[in-house]
C-alpha positions as CSV (number, residue, x, y, z in Angstrom):
1,X,0.0,0.0,0.0
2,X,1.6,3.2,-1.2
3,X,-0.9,5.8,0.0
4,X,-3.2,6.3,3.0
5,X,-6.7,5.0,2.1
6,X,-9.4,7.6,2.0
7,X,-12.4,5.4,1.0
8,X,-13.1,2.7,3.5
9,X,-15.6,-0.1,2.6
10,X,-17.0,-2.2,5.4
11,X,-18.5,-5.7,5.3
12,X,-20.0,-7.0,8.5
13,X,-21.4,-10.3,9.8
14,X,-24.9,-9.3,11.1
15,X,-25.0,-11.4,14.3
16,X,-24.5,-11.3,17.2
17,X,-25.8,-7.8,18.0
18,X,-22.4,-6.8,19.4
19,X,-21.2,-6.8,15.8
20,X,-23.7,-4.1,14.9
21,X,-22.6,-2.0,17.8
22,X,-19.0,-2.3,16.7
23,X,-20.0,-1.4,13.1
24,X,-21.7,1.8,14.2
25,X,-18.7,2.8,16.4
26,X,-16.4,2.1,13.4
27,X,-18.4,4.1,11.0
28,X,-18.5,7.1,13.3
29,X,-14.7,6.8,14.1
30,X,-13.9,6.9,10.3
31,X,-16.2,9.8,9.6
32,X,-14.7,11.8,12.5
33,X,-11.4,11.4,10.6
34,X,-13.1,12.8,7.4
35,X,-12.8,9.5,5.7
36,X,-15.4,8.3,3.2
37,X,-17.3,5.2,4.4
38,X,-18.8,2.9,1.8
39,X,-21.3,0.3,3.0
40,X,-23.1,-2.4,1.1
41,X,-26.9,-2.6,1.4
42,X,-26.9,-5.2,4.2
43,X,-24.3,-3.4,6.3
44,X,-26.1,-0.1,6.0
45,X,-29.3,-1.6,7.2
46,X,-27.6,-2.9,10.4
47,X,-27.0,0.7,11.5
48,X,-30.2,2.2,10.1
49,X,-28.7,3.8,7.0
50,X,-29.5,3.3,3.3
51,X,-27.2,2.1,0.6
52,X,-27.7,0.9,-3.0
53,X,-24.2,-0.7,-3.2
54,X,-23.9,-4.4,-3.8
55,X,-21.0,-6.1,-2.1
56,X,-19.0,-6.0,-5.4
57,X,-19.8,-2.3,-5.9
58,X,-18.7,-1.5,-2.4
59,X,-15.4,-3.3,-3.0
60,X,-14.8,-1.6,-6.3
61,X,-15.4,1.9,-4.9
62,X,-13.2,1.4,-1.8
63,X,-9.4,1.8,-1.2
64,X,-9.6,-0.9,1.4
65,X,-12.3,-3.1,2.8
66,X,-12.7,-3.8,6.6
67,X,-14.3,-7.2,7.2
68,X,-16.0,-7.6,10.6
69,X,-16.6,-11.3,11.3
70,X,-14.7,-14.6,11.3
71,X,-12.8,-16.6,8.7
72,X,-16.1,-17.7,7.1
73,X,-17.1,-14.1,6.6
74,X,-13.8,-13.4,4.8
75,X,-14.2,-16.5,2.6
76,X,-17.7,-15.4,1.7
77,X,-16.3,-12.0,0.6
78,X,-13.5,-13.4,-1.5
79,X,-15.5,-14.0,-4.7
80,X,-16.6,-10.3,-4.7
81,X,-13.4,-8.6,-3.8
82,X,-10.4,-10.3,-5.5
83,X,-11.2,-9.0,-9.0
84,X,-10.8,-5.4,-7.9
85,X,-7.5,-5.9,-6.1
86,X,-8.9,-4.2,-3.0
87,X,-6.9,-4.9,0.1
88,X,-8.8,-6.4,3.0
89,X,-8.3,-5.8,6.8
90,X,-9.9,-8.8,8.4
91,X,-11.1,-8.4,12.0
92,X,-11.8,-11.6,14.0
93,X,-15.2,-11.5,15.7
94,X,-15.5,-15.3,15.4
95,X,-13.7,-18.2,16.9
96,X,-10.5,-19.6,15.3
97,X,-9.3,-16.7,13.2
98,X,-6.5,-18.0,11.1
99,X,-7.2,-15.4,8.4
100,X,-8.8,-12.7,10.5
101,X,-5.9,-12.1,12.9
102,X,-6.9,-8.6,14.2
103,X,-8.8,-9.1,17.4
104,X,-11.9,-7.0,18.2
105,X,-10.0,-5.1,20.8
106,X,-7.2,-4.3,18.3
107,X,-9.4,-2.9,15.5
108,X,-8.8,0.8,15.9
109,X,-5.0,0.4,16.6
110,X,-4.8,-1.7,13.4
111,X,-6.6,1.0,11.5
112,X,-4.3,3.7,12.8
113,X,-1.4,1.7,11.4
114,X,-3.2,1.2,8.0
115,X,-3.9,4.9,7.8
116,X,-0.3,5.6,8.5
117,X,0.7,3.1,5.9
118,X,2.5,1.1,8.6
119,X,1.4,-2.3,7.5
120,X,2.2,-5.1,5.0
121,X,0.1,-6.7,2.3
122,X,0.1,-10.4,1.7
123,X,-1.0,-11.7,-1.7
124,X,-2.8,-14.9,-1.1
125,X,-3.1,-17.4,-3.9
126,X,-6.6,-18.2,-5.2
127,X,-7.8,-21.2,-7.2
128,X,-10.0,-20.8,-10.3
129,X,-12.4,-23.8,-10.7
130,X,-14.8,-24.5,-13.6
131,X,-17.3,-27.4,-13.7
132,X,-18.2,-28.7,-17.1
133,X,-21.1,-31.0,-18.0
134,X,-21.4,-32.3,-21.6
135,X,-18.8,-29.8,-22.7
136,X,-20.7,-26.8,-21.3
137,X,-19.4,-24.7,-18.3
138,X,-22.1,-24.8,-15.6
139,X,-20.3,-23.2,-12.7
140,X,-17.1,-21.3,-12.0
141,X,-15.7,-19.9,-8.8
142,X,-12.6,-18.4,-7.2
143,X,-11.6,-19.9,-3.8
144,X,-9.1,-18.9,-1.1
145,X,-9.1,-22.1,0.9
146,X,-10.3,-25.2,-0.9
147,X,-12.6,-27.1,-3.2
148,X,-14.1,-30.2,-1.7
149,X,-15.8,-33.1,-3.5
150,X,-17.6,-35.4,-1.1
151,X,-20.4,-37.9,-0.9
152,X,-23.8,-37.1,0.4
153,X,-25.4,-38.8,3.4
154,X,-26.7,-41.8,1.5
155,X,-23.8,-42.2,-0.9
156,X,-21.3,-45.1,-0.5
157,X,-18.0,-44.6,-2.3
158,X,-16.9,-41.8,-4.6
159,X,-14.8,-42.7,-7.7
160,X,-12.7,-39.9,-9.0
161,X,-10.1,-39.9,-11.9
162,X,-7.5,-37.2,-11.6
163,X,-5.3,-35.8,-14.3
164,X,-2.5,-33.2,-13.9
165,X,-1.5,-31.2,-17.0
166,X,-3.4,-33.7,-19.1
167,X,-1.5,-36.7,-17.7
168,X,-3.3,-39.4,-15.8
169,X,-2.2,-39.3,-12.1
170,X,-4.4,-41.7,-10.3
171,X,-8.0,-42.7,-9.3
172,X,-9.3,-42.2,-5.8
173,X,-12.0,-44.3,-4.2
174,X,-13.2,-43.0,-0.8
175,X,-15.3,-40.3,0.8
176,X,-14.1,-37.6,-1.5
177,X,-11.2,-35.3,-2.4
178,X,-9.8,-31.9,-1.3
179,X,-7.9,-29.5,-3.6
180,X,-6.4,-26.8,-1.3
181,X,-4.2,-23.7,-1.5
182,X,-1.4,-23.0,1.0
183,X,-3.9,-20.7,2.8
184,X,-6.3,-23.6,3.0
185,X,-3.7,-26.0,4.2
186,X,-4.7,-25.2,7.8
187,X,-8.4,-25.7,7.1
188,X,-10.2,-29.0,6.1
189,X,-7.1,-30.4,4.5
190,X,-5.2,-30.3,7.8
191,X,-8.1,-32.2,9.5
192,X,-7.8,-34.8,6.7
193,X,-4.1,-35.3,7.3
194,X,-2.7,-32.8,4.9
195,X,0.5,-30.8,5.4
196,X,0.8,-27.2,6.6
197,X,2.3,-25.0,3.9
198,X,3.5,-21.4,4.4
199,X,1.1,-19.1,2.5
200,X,4.0,-17.4,0.7
201,X,4.8,-20.7,-1.1
202,X,2.4,-21.0,-4.0
203,X,1.4,-24.6,-4.8
204,X,-1.6,-26.9,-4.7
205,X,-2.5,-29.7,-2.4
206,X,-4.5,-32.8,-3.6
207,X,-5.7,-34.6,-0.5
208,X,-8.0,-37.6,-0.5
209,X,-10.7,-37.9,2.2
210,X,-10.7,-41.3,3.9
211,X,-9.4,-43.2,0.8
212,X,-10.0,-47.0,0.5
213,X,-6.4,-47.5,-0.5
214,X,-4.2,-46.5,2.4
215,X,-1.3,-45.8,0.0
216,X,-3.3,-42.8,-1.4
217,X,-1.6,-39.9,0.4
218,X,-1.7,-36.1,0.0
219,X,0.5,-34.7,-2.8
220,X,1.8,-31.2,-3.4
221,X,2.1,-30.1,-7.0
222,X,3.4,-26.9,-8.7
223,X,1.2,-23.9,-8.9
224,X,1.4,-23.8,-12.7
225,X,-0.3,-27.2,-12.9
226,X,-3.9,-27.7,-14.2
227,X,-6.0,-30.4,-12.5
228,X,-8.8,-32.2,-14.2
229,X,-11.1,-34.3,-12.0
230,X,-13.7,-36.6,-13.5
231,X,-16.5,-38.1,-11.5
232,X,-16.7,-41.8,-12.4
233,X,-19.3,-42.8,-9.8
234,X,-22.8,-43.8,-11.0
235,X,-26.0,-42.9,-9.2
236,X,-24.5,-41.5,-6.1
237,X,-25.2,-38.2,-4.3
238,X,-21.9,-36.2,-4.7
239,X,-21.4,-32.5,-4.1
240,X,-18.8,-29.9,-4.9
241,X,-18.2,-27.2,-2.3
242,X,-16.4,-23.9,-2.8
243,X,-14.6,-22.6,0.4
244,X,-17.4,-24.1,2.5
245,X,-19.7,-21.3,1.3
246,X,-21.4,-22.5,-1.9
247,X,-22.0,-25.9,-3.3
248,X,-23.5,-27.7,-6.3
249,X,-24.3,-31.3,-7.2
250,X,-22.1,-33.1,-9.6
251,X,-22.9,-36.0,-11.9
252,X,-21.1,-38.9,-13.5
253,X,-19.0,-37.6,-16.5
254,X,-18.7,-34.1,-15.1
255,X,-15.2,-32.6,-15.3
256,X,-13.9,-30.1,-12.8
257,X,-11.0,-28.0,-14.0
258,X,-8.8,-26.3,-11.4
259,X,-5.8,-24.0,-11.8
260,X,-4.2,-21.1,-10.1
261,X,-6.2,-17.9,-10.6
262,X,-4.7,-14.9,-12.3
263,X,-5.7,-12.7,-9.4
264,X,-4.8,-12.9,-5.7
265,X,-6.5,-11.8,-2.5
266,X,-4.7,-9.0,-0.8
267,X,-4.7,-9.3,3.0
268,X,-3.5,-6.4,5.1
269,X,-1.3,-7.4,8.0
270,X,-1.2,-4.8,10.7
271,X,-0.6,-7.2,13.5
272,X,2.8,-7.8,15.0
273,X,2.3,-11.6,15.0
274,X,4.2,-13.6,12.5
275,X,2.8,-16.8,10.8
276,X,4.5,-19.1,13.3
277,X,3.1,-17.3,16.3
278,X,-0.4,-17.7,14.7
279,X,0.2,-21.4,14.3
280,X,1.3,-21.8,17.9
281,X,-1.7,-20.0,19.2
282,X,-4.4,-21.5,17.0
283,X,-3.0,-25.1,17.0
284,X,-1.9,-25.0,20.7
285,X,1.7,-25.9,19.8
286,X,3.6,-26.1,23.1
287,X,4.2,-22.8,24.7
288,X,2.6,-19.7,23.2
289,X,5.5,-17.6,24.2
290,X,8.9,-17.5,22.5
291,X,11.9,-18.6,24.5
292,X,14.5,-16.0,25.3
293,X,17.5,-15.8,22.9
294,X,20.6,-17.3,24.2
């Protein structure tokens, strides 16, 4: 970020009511500094104001966007913001907060740093996913964490054929498959036994969910790879989920094409915590404090 932002967009998770109180306080704090506040329709309603902006329009008009919520709130916003290259300051009003590392109590201190251009911007890799049926594209999405193919409640085994750069890699039989970014390596993929990858390393993780063959293990592939996944299962309830936010049903013969997106998500880092401190705190690794230097 080269210049102090003047137009501040805000996206807010509507509940609990404490979020609305913080939103109102934030809007007044920004206006007291003669900054322009841009709200989408839903955020404006939370504080009794009116706005005609969609989320995308709010992001396009803003120099930065402040997200009040949790990691899920940020993931929900990704699809609307990335195309405008608008940096995001993510404030954790939820629970875990891997991505939203600014605590509620640290919001205004973090904003002071941003306004003074005393912060860093991380470019987080995104995945572009397109689903094809009978040669026609029926869905496309940009994801920050992962894409997940998994069976429904009554399905038995999912059969998936995977090709990388046009070359057959393997077939998976099991509960499903995760394709994750380094950012998503600490999400569902980690729970499924995948590796943790530093977000500055751009690559892709292919991670089977409860595979029938125990030799099927997670694999890391280069970020310039293109992945094709073909559903070979007949008459089963199988779903494709984008970042845990949106989903669609997939059928036998459908082809999912995944590659690194041309755009990134810009995350503002105003916290003093480094990535390893965040891992220690969120994953309860040993002591949360650093040992003294010898």
